[in-house]
N, C-alpha and C positions, 0 to 999 in steps of 0.2 A: 504493500500500500504506500503511495507517495507520501513523503513526510514521516515515514515510520522506520526507514532503513537505519541500520547502525553503522558505525565506523568499521566494525569487523566485517559486515556484509559487503561494504564497498571494497575493502581490502581483498576479501576472498574473490570477488568478481574480477579484480584486476590481477590477482596473483601476487600481491605485494603485502607488506606488513601494515598493521594499523598505524604505526608510527610514520610510515611514508605518507599515508593519507593525511595525517595530522600536519606533517611538514608542508605538504602541498598548499595548505590553507594558511598556516601560521608562519612558515619560514620558507617560502617558495624558492628563495635564492640558493638554498642548499641542495636543490634537485635540478635535474635536467628539465629544460623547457617542455619537452614532449611528455615527460612524466607528469608534470603539473597539469598540462592540458588534458591528459587522459584521466587523471583523478577528478578534475573539475567537471569534465563532461560526464563521467560515470556517476558522480555524486548528484549532478543535476537530473540525470535520467532516473536514478533510484530514489530521488526525493530526499537525499541526505544533505543537511546544511547544519554544521556544528554550532555556529554562532553568527552574530550580525556581521562580523568582519568577513567571514567566509561567504555569507549570503551576498555581500557586496561584490565579491569576486564572481559569483555565479549569475547574479541578476543585474549587476550594474547599479544597484541602489547605493546611495551614499550612507555614511555612518550616522544616520539620524534616527531618533525615536520621536514619534509624534505624540504630543500630550494635549488632549482635548479637555477643557474645563468649562463649566457653565457660566461662571462669573468671577473674573479675575479681581474685581473690586471687593469681593467678600473676603474678610480677613482670614478665613479658613484656607484659602487657596494659595496666596503668595508663599507661605512656608512650604506647602506641598510642592509647588513649582521649583523652589530653590533646592529642596531635597532631591527632586528628580534630576535636576541639572547636575548636582554633585555626584549622584550615583552613576549617571551616564558618563560623566567626565572620568571617573575612575576606570571606566572600561574603554576609554578612548573614543567616546561617542558624544554627540550633541543632541539637544532637545529642541524640537520645533513646537511652539505653543500656539494653540488656536482656542478662541473663546466662542461659545455658542449663544450666550445671553439666554440660556435655558430653552432655546427654541429648537425643536426636533429637526426642522428643515435646515437650519444652519449646521446642526451636528452632522446630518447626512452629507451636506456639501463639503464640510471639512474632512470627513472620512474619505470621500471620493477624491479630494485633491491631495491629501497627505499619503494615503496608502500606496500609490505607485512610486513614491519617492523616499519612503521611510522603511527601515527594516522591521518596524513594529509600531503598534499604536497602544497607548494607555488612555483609556477613556474614563474620566472621573464623573460620577453622578450623571450617568447617561439618562436621557429622556426618551430614548427609543424603546420600541417594544422588544420583548424577548425574542420574537421571531426575527426581527431585523438584526439584532445583535448576533444571534446564532449564524445568520446568513453571512454577516461580515467576517465572523471568526472562522468560517469554513474555508476562507481563502486568504486570510491575512493574520499575521501574528497580532493578537489582541489580548490585552489584560484589562479587565474592568476594575475600577475602584468605586466602592459603594454602590454596587448594583448586583443583586443576587440572582442573575440569570443562569439557570442550570444549563450545562453544556458548554459554558465559556469559562476560561480561567478568570478568577476574580479575587480581589482583596477587599475584605469588609472591615472598615474602621468603625467598630460597633460601640454604641452607647447603652445597649439594653441592660447589661448586668449592673453597670454603675447607676443607671437611672432607677432600676429596681431597688438598689441599695438606698438611694436618696429618698425615694418615695416612702420606703419602710421607715427610714429615720424620721421623716416629717410626720408620718402617722404616729410614731412613738412619742412625738412631742405634742400630739393632740390634733393634728390636721386631719380634717375629714372632707372638706370641700376644696376641690382642685379645679383649676382652669388651665387648659393647654392652649398656648398660642403657637400654632404650627406654621410650617413653611410651604414650599412648592409641592403641589399634590402629586407630581410624578416622581418625586425624589424618594429613593429607597430609604434614606435616613429619616425622612418625614414619616414614612410608613412604620419604620421600626420604633421610633419614639412615641408616636401616637398609639400604636397597638400595644406597646408596653404599658402605658397608662390605662388603656381600655381594659387590658387583662387584669391588672392589679385592682382597678376600680370594681370589677366584677367579683374578684376573689375576696377583697377586703370590705365590700359593701361601702365604697366611697361614692360621694357625689362628684361627678366630673362633667365639666362643660368644655366645649371645643370651639376655638376660633382659628382662622387661618389668615396669615399675612403672606399672600401669594407673591408679593413683590420682594419679600425678605428684607425690607428697608427699616431703618430706625424710625423714620417719620411716620410710616403707616402703622407700625407697631405702637408708637406713642399715641396716635389718634385712636386706634382700635381699643386701647386700654380704657377709654371712656365707657365701653360696653361691658367691662368686667364687673361682676357683682361685687359690691363692697363687702359682702359677707364671706367672700372666698378666703380660705386659709392659706393657700399656696398656689403660685403660678409657675407652670413649667413652660419654658420658652424653647422653641426649636433650636435656636442658636444664641450666641452672646450678643449679636447685633440686635436681634429682636428683644432680647432681655434688657438691653440698655434703653430701648424705646419704651418698654413696659415700666422700667424703673422710673423714668422721668414722667411718664404718663400718670403713674400712681402719685408721684409727688405733686403733679398739677392738680390732682383731686384732693390733696391734703392727707393722703394715706402714707403712712410710714412703713418702710421696709427695714427690718423684718418685723417690727413691733405689731403692725396691723396686718401684714400679709407677707409671707415668705416668697422668695423668688429664686428659681434655679435655672441657669442657662445651660448651654452645651457647646463645647468645642475648645474653650480656653484659648482662643486665638486673638483676643483683643490686644492691640499694640499699647494701650494705656489701661490703667486701673480705674474702675469706677469708685465712687464714694456713696454708700458703703461698698466695700470690695465684693464683687460678684461671686456668689457660689456657682459652680459650674461642673462640667464633666470634661476632664482633660483627655483629648483624643490623640491617638498615635498616628497622626497624618504623615509625618516625615518617615516614620518607620514603614507605614503602609505603602507609600509610593516607592520607597526604596526596594521593597519586596517586589512590587510590580515591575520595576526596571530589571531586577534579577530574573524574573520569570520570562520576560520578553527576550532578554539577551541570551539566556541559557537554553531556550527552546532549540531543539535539534532538527526541526522540520520547518515546513512553510507555515505551520500553524502552531499554537501553544496548546499543549495537553491540558485538559481540564484539571484545575486545582482550586480548592476553596480555602483561603487563608482568612481566619477570623482574629482580629486584634481588639480585645476588649478595652474600653476606656477606664478612667480612674476618677472616682468621685472626689471633688474638692469643695468641701463645705467651708465657706469663708464668713462674710458678714451679712449676707442677705437671706440667710436661713436660720 
């Protein structure tokens, strides 16, 4: 099957040693030109490509990894981009970045434009359907970050266990009425966080209401806070940007945090500290995208074998809870 051959199979087909196949890709100056040509041609025919450097020899693609993100202005993504660049640089590669503004049509366009020129794609917080993503992954090296599509390699930077811990801690302090201010409805992270509260609300007999800040902006969250019931015990925000809007919106109404209402954000990515200091969930974004770079670059075929990596977050209770 193309993309599944091993270095040993290529070597046997040529009647050479596996080390000769390896040298043809990694140190071709040590071999005769005709040997290198034979190895590269056989590898292409058998679907064996050991890494992005070798893939460049076979396909003519440059040493680039494409990184597609929904919103580069969201504080969660700049550290992720930086970590991807550093991880790629250690492998002698560069990262080409594209932003979709959370629009599926822009994501499709970026995939179509990047795939022919990049050795692999990392797609963060994809808004495409599982069927579309599987179709892309059938012909391109793809790793998803924060999208749990079966059949595609993926890294999940999860908040579920830390959020569960945080809700239990708030309940232990007497909280019974919760409000969730969510984010983009097509986001896997939004689904995970909302469903975590929904499940715990059912298990613990909590009163929970749900709002959505589809834009994910501070200003919309601040305005939306006017609709939060003043009897709410705790607000869970989709991310720290929304949490900041909620914090100031509650202050506009004369409500004190945490004395009148507790507040828990998510991602711990703000470049500055709020007052009071925001309780949040610290996510392992840099570690997650570094793992995604590894998966893309170490794939030995034209696609990435399915692998599901889950990185749980860490609860950080500070001054708003």
